[in-house]
N, C-alpha and C positions, 0 to 999 in steps of 0.2 A: 717432683715434677708433676705427679698426677694431680695434686691440688691446683697447680698453676693451669693445667689443661682444663680442669673442671671450671675454674673461674673464667678463663678465656672463652670457653664455650658458653657459659651462662651470660657473660657480657655480650657475646655475639648474638645470642637469642634475644636478649632484652633490648639491644641497641642496633639491631640489624639495619633499620632504615637510616639511622645516622651514619653508620659505617658505609652504606651504599652512597649516601649523599656526599660523603667526603672521599669517595673512591678508595676506601680502606678495607672493604669487605674481603677482597681477594687476599690482602695481606693477613687479615685475621684468619681466614681459612687455611692459608699456607702455614702459619704459626701453629695452629691447632693440629694440622695433619702431620707436621714434623714430630710433634709430641706423641700423637696417637700411633703413628707408625712404630715409634720406639717402644711404646708401652705394649703393643701387640707382639712385637718381637721378643719382649721380655717374658711374655706368657705364651711360650711355644708348645707347652704340654699342659694337659689338665692338671689342676692342683699344684702347679709350679709357677712361681713368679720371681724373676730376678729383680732385686730391689736396690742393689748397691754395687757399684764397680769401683774398685780402688780402696785403699786404706786411708781413712781420714788423717791419721798422724803423718804418714809420708806425703800425702797429697798437700797438706797444709804447710809442709816444709818446702814445697816446690811451686813457685809462682812464675810460670813460664807458659808458652804456647803449648797446647795439648800435643801438637805435632813433635815437640822437642822433649816431651816427658819420657823418662826411661824408668820410672818407678813401676813397681809391680801393679798389674791391673787385675787383682784378685776379684772374682765376682761372688756375690752372696745372694742366696735365694731363700724363699720360704716354700715349704711343702707340707704334706700331711703330718710328718713327724716334727717339723719345725714351723709352726703356724705363725701367721702375721695378719690377723683379721683387719687391723687398721690399714695396713698397706694394700691388701687385696681389695678391701671394700672401697677405699679411695680411688684405686685404679678402676674399679667397676663404675664408680660415679663418673669419673672422667670420660670413660668410653661411652657410657650411656648418654651423658650430656652432649658429647661430640656427635654421637649418632643422630641426635635430633638436628643439630646444625647442618649435617651433611645430607640429611634425608632428601632434600629438594635439589641437591647439587650432584650427588653420586649415591644413588640408592643402594647399589651393591656394597660399596664401601661402608655405608651406614649400617647395613645389615650385619656385616662382618664384625664391626665394632660392638653392636648390640649383643651379638652372640658371645663375644669375649666377656662383655660386662655381665651377662647372665651367669656364665660359668664362674667368673671371679667372685661374684656375690655368693653363690652357693659354696664355693671354697672357703670364703671368709666366714660364713655362717656355720658351716659344718665342722671346721677345724679352727677353733677359737684360741687366740693368744696374741700377745703383743709382739710386733715384729722385732723390736730390739732384743728380745729374749732369744730370738733365733738368729739374728744378724747382729751380734754383739758390738761390732765397730760402730754401728749406727747410733748406739746409745750415747756415744761420746759427743755427737753433734746434733742429732735430732731425736731426742727421747720422747716417745709418745706417752701421754697421760692416760690413754684408754682407747678402746675400740668400739664401744657401744654407739658413740656418736657417728662414727664412719658407717656402721651398719645401717643406721636409720637414714643417714644422708644418701647412701647408695640406694637403699630401697625407694626413697623419694624420687631420685633421678630415674631409676628403673621403671617406676610407675609412670612417670611423665613420658618416658621413651616408648614404653610398651603398652600402656593403658591396662595392664593386667592387675586385677583386684588383689591378687596374692601379695603384692608389694605393700599395698595399703594395709592389708591384714597384718603383715609383718610389723609395720610401724605401730599399729594399734595394739599388738600383742607384745611389743618390746618392753612395755612397762616403764621405760625411762625415755622421755622425749626432751629432757634437758631442763624443763621448768623455765623460770624467768632467768634470762642470761643478759649480760651486758657486752659480750664480745663475740666475735666470729673470727676464726683463724685456721691455719693449717692443722692445728691441734684440737680445735673445738668446733665441730660442724653443726651443733644443735640448732643454732639460730638459722643457718641456711636451710636446714631440713624443715624447720618450723615455717619459714617463708614459703617454701615450695608447697607444703601441705595447705597452708592458709590460702593460697591461690586457688585451691580446689573448692573453697567455700563460696 
């Protein structure tokens, strides 16, 4: 969900005029806020982020309305002992990007999102690891190939949202900015980070 919110936010920033022209900006903001409200509720304590609800095996055996589901709704989290840098950093990117979108609409809400984003980035950076090693059911459906790209991606969004040089310094010191890539996806954010940084030149 976090990557979807990041992309919705980025699209809204890039195409705001077109969204306004077609009377769709309000719908875009509503969709983003639905996701950011959820993401912030999932990060209700420092260095804890809930990243999965339900078991993929039982969920995929049940194709009905959520209101009718009676399968277990087990929740899974990452924390200091069970890190998930990829998940925490992508959530930081989502909230940082959304904070830019909402800055002119609801400054207080934007500030709250940016605060969550900053804390989540620090959590991702200081307690490194793949989320599927901490939330093993996730490996069955969405196994991550790494977290370095999410850290660079989050730093790029945090720089854009905060203008703080320390995020550019992080990117410069990361050592790996992806090199030449041919794809951009939920599992490989290097191209997105490269575009954000290139816009600074």
